[in-house]
N, C-alpha and C positions, 0 to 999 in steps of 0.2 A: 346565568341566563335568566332573564325575567320570565314571569308567568306568561306575559303577553307573547314573547317570542316562542315559547314552548307551545302555546295554544295555536299560534299561526302555523307552526311546523306541523302539528297534528292535523289541522284543517287542510293544509296544502297536500300532505301525503294521502289523506282520505280521498280528496277529490281526484288525485291521480290514480288511485288504486280501487276505487269504489266498484267499478265494473267487474273486475276480477273477483273481488270479495263477494259481491252480490251473486255472481254466477255460481260460486262454490257453495254459498249458503243454500241456493236453490237446489243444487245437486244433493246436498245433505238432507234437505227437507223432502225431496222426492224419494230418496232412499228410505227415509222413515215411513213415508206413505206406502211405498212398496212393501215394506216389512209387515204392514197390517193385513195383507191379503195372501192367500195361498197357503201352502203347507210349510213344512219345516225348511225345505230348500229355498223357498222364496223369502222366508224370514231371514235365513242366513245370508242370502244374497243382499237383501236390503241393509242388514246390519253391517256387513263388510263394507259396502259402499258408503255407508254413513261415516265409518272411520276413515275410509280412503279419502273422502272429501276433506276431512280435517288434516290428513297427512299431506295432501296436495297443497292446501293453504299454507301449512307450515313450511313447505319447500319453496313455493313461489314467492311468498310475501317478502322474505328478507332480501332477495335479489331485486325485486321491483321497488321496494321502499328505500333500500340502503345503497345498493350498488348502482342502480340507475341514476341516482343523484350525482354520482361522480362521472358516469358516462355522458350525461347530458350537461355536464359542466355547470351545474347549479350550486355545487358545493363551494366554489370560489366565492359566490355572492353571500352564501350563508356565513362563511368564515370571515367576510368583511365586516360582519357585525361584531360587537364587543363580547365575544365568547371565547372560552378556552376549549381545548380538545376534550377535556372531561365533561365540560358543560354541554358541548355538542353531542358527546356520546350519550349523556343522560337524556337530553332532549330527543335525540333520534331513537333511543331505546324506548322511551315513553310513547313516542308516536307510533313506532312499529308494534309495540306490545298492545297498545290500545286497538289497533286495527286487527290484531289477531284475537284478542280476548273477547271483543264484542261478538263476533260470529261464533267463537268457541263456546262462550257462555250461552248464547242464543240456541245453538244446536243441542247443547247438553241439556238445557232446560226443556227443549222440545222433546227430546228423548224421554226425559223423566215424566213429562205430561202424557206422552204416549203410553208409557208403562202404567201410570196411575189411572188414566181414563179408559184405555182400551183393554187392559188386562191381558194383552197378548203374551207378554213376558211376565213371569213372577217377580215380585219385589226383591227376591233373593239375588237377582242379577245386578242390582243397583251398585253395590260396592265394586264389582268387576267393571261396570260401566265407567266409573270414575277412574279406576286404575288404567284402563285402556285409553281413556280420553287424555290422561296425563302424558302418554307416550308422544303424541304429536306436540304437546307443549314442550317436552324436553327436546324433541327434534327441532322445533322452532327456535328455542333458546340457543341450541348449539350452532345451527346454521347462521342465525343472526349474529352471534358473537364472532364466529369465524369470518363472516363477511365484513363486519364492522372493523375488525382488527386487520384482516388480511387484505381487504380492499381490492380484490381481483376476481375475475370470473373463474380463474383456476381454483381458488379456494372455495368459491361457491359450488363449483362442480364436485370437488372432492368431498366437501361436507355433506352435500345433498346425496351423493352416492352412498356415503357411509351411513347416513341416517336412514335412508329409504331401504337399504339392504339389511338393516338391522331389525326393522319392525316385525317381520314374520318370525325371525329367530326368537325375539323377545316374547312374542305372543305364544310361541311354542313352549318356551321355558315357563311362562306364567301358567299355562294350561297344565303343566306337570306338577304344580304345587297343589296337593290335595286340599289344603285348607281354603284355597281361593275359590274352588268350584264345589265344595262340599255342601254349600247352602244355596246353590243356584235355583233350586226348585222350591225353596221355602217361601211362604206367603209374606214374610217380612224380611227386610234387609238386615243382615247380621254383620256387624262391624267388629269382627274378632281381632285379636292382637296381630295376626298375620296380615290382615287387610290394612290395619293402621300402620304397621311397620313398612309395608310396601309403599303406601301413599306418602308416608313421611320421607322415605328414601327418595322418591320421585321429586318431591318438593325440594329436598336438600340438594339433589343434583342440579335442579334449575337454579337455585341460589348460588351454588358453587360455580356454575358456568358463567353466570352474570358477574360474579365477583372477579373471576379470572379475566373476563373480557375488559372490565373497567381497569384492572391492574395494568394490563398490557397497553390499553389505550392511554393511560396516564403517563406511560414511559415514552410516548411518541414526542418528537420534537417538531415534526411537520407531517401533515397528512392531506395536503392539497395536491 
């Protein structure tokens, strides 16, 4: 697939999904703004909804960007171009990933600016911020891979339920690791071996999901 086709695919998908993406970015920014005011309960409410906006984006975007292309029968046109199934998968993965990463990075940077400028949260929470922000990233990769390979609303529903029902359990497990919250109140971020190990594992899971998706996609003989 040429760079021109990939670029056109990204532009097309962005135009179709920009309203949803923009709305969820606004929700995340409003949540950060709310976290600046009030007591501990208000800050907790704003922080939770900040991560919820990322989780919702990770859930809705794969279906809107990948599955809707098949439902609206635009996939046939795309595959009339000189592309293979793997090339299509790469192009679609890049397109969908770009639409997720741009708001994900933007909201994460906004949270870091809030911590740095407003001093409402100590710098010690920054490592946990990255760890928690990676969970929607994993969820996004899993749902996207499932939809790309499964190509049905059933698989979208199953993967979305599995991912969204696991967030709170994983948050609970992470909260029970003493090393992860031992430095929350510190004036500086502490990147100890446990934090590095958890982040590395999260990145590794994302890479593994992507590799498995491309493997199964390459085995397809037809996907129109």
